[in-house]
C-alpha positions as a Python dict, from the first residue, in 0.01 Angstrom:
ca = {
    (1, 'M'): (0, 0, 0),
    (2, 'L'): (256, -47, 226),
    (3, 'K'): (499, -205, -154),
    (4, 'Q'): (323, 174, -302),
    (5, 'T'): (487, 338, 22),
    (6, 'I'): (843, 218, 26),
    (7, 'V'): (812, 287, -331),
    (8, 'S'): (751, 617, -307),
    (9, 'I'): (1010, 672, -41),
    (10, 'N'): (1273, 526, -262),
    (11, 'S'): (1190, 774, -555),
    (12, 'V'): (1212, 1102, -303),
    (13, 'L'): (1550, 956, -153),
    (14, 'D'): (1653, 862, -502),
    (15, 'E'): (1583, 1242, -610),
    (16, 'L'): (1807, 1365, -279),
    (17, 'I'): (2092, 1163, -347),
    (18, 'N'): (2074, 1298, -766),
    (19, 'I'): (2010, 1701, -622),
    (20, 'T'): (2331, 1617, -351),
    (21, 'K'): (2544, 1497, -606),
    (22, 'E'): (2495, 1748, -862),
    (23, 'D'): (2512, 2076, -573),
    (24, 'I'): (2867, 1836, -527),
    (25, 'K'): (2971, 1830, -851),
    (26, 'D'): (2943, 2203, -869),
    (27, 'I'): (3143, 2274, -613),
    (28, 'I'): (3436, 2057, -690),
    (29, 'Y'): (3417, 2226, -1028),
    (30, 'S'): (3482, 2552, -855),
    (31, 'M'): (3707, 2413, -653),
    (32, 'Q'): (3909, 2220, -966),
    (33, 'R'): (3899, 2627, -1112),
    (34, 'L'): (4015, 2808, -872),
    (35, 'N'): (4321, 2533, -764),
    (36, 'E'): (4403, 2587, -1128),
    (37, 'G'): (4437, 2982, -1070),
    (38, 'D'): (4101, 3092, -1215),
    (39, 'L'): (3958, 3365, -962),
    (40, 'D'): (3613, 3395, -1152),
    (41, 'A'): (3551, 3045, -1021),
    (42, 'K'): (3248, 3131, -860),
    (43, 'I'): (2978, 2908, -745),
    (44, 'Q'): (2670, 3005, -920),
    (45, 'T'): (2457, 2748, -865),
    (46, 'S'): (2161, 2816, -622),
    (47, 'L'): (2196, 2601, -304),
    (48, 'D'): (2027, 2546, -30),
    (49, 'G'): (2073, 2475, 343),
    (50, 'D'): (2496, 2375, 428),
    (51, 'Y'): (2553, 2412, 86),
    (52, 'K'): (2447, 2727, 68),
    (53, 'K'): (2701, 2795, 322),
    (54, 'L'): (2979, 2648, 143),
    (55, 'K'): (2915, 2876, -158),
    (56, 'D'): (2882, 3159, 40),
    (57, 'N'): (3202, 3101, 258),
    (58, 'F'): (3383, 2930, -103),
    (59, 'N'): (3327, 3288, -322),
    (60, 'S'): (3413, 3524, -8),
    (61, 'T'): (3710, 3315, -20),
    (62, 'I'): (3772, 3424, -365),
    (63, 'D'): (3688, 3790, -306),
    (64, 'T'): (3915, 3797, -63),
    (65, 'I'): (4218, 3635, -248),
    (66, 'D'): (4116, 3888, -564),
    (67, 'N'): (4171, 4174, -319),
    (68, 'I'): (4517, 4072, -167),
    (69, 'I'): (4605, 3984, -534),
    (70, 'R'): (4487, 4348, -570),
    (71, 'N'): (4692, 4487, -250),
    (72, 'I'): (5005, 4376, -384),
    (73, 'H'): (4992, 4464, -754),
    (74, 'L'): (4916, 4849, -598),
    (75, 'K'): (5141, 4806, -325),
    (76, 'A'): (5455, 4710, -558),
    (77, 'D'): (5287, 4971, -820),
    (78, 'D'): (5368, 5203, -514),
    (79, 'M'): (5762, 5035, -535),
    (80, 'G'): (5769, 5109, -871),
    (81, 'I'): (5818, 4760, -920),
}
């Protein structure tokens, strides 16, 4: 009985570790794309908890950067640059 419980707990922990690794891989991939200048690098993966907060903040940051660049282009156009 104890051995079966330990095996079950280990299985659940392994599953949680694998989910966490995949979430982090997706976040790192999007961060690398943004670092290369890709403003379409939003995190598309469905995430929960703190990972969702990280995703939402990351995607919001991309929107902010995109808006800043658009405003710079508009101002440059207005100035005839």
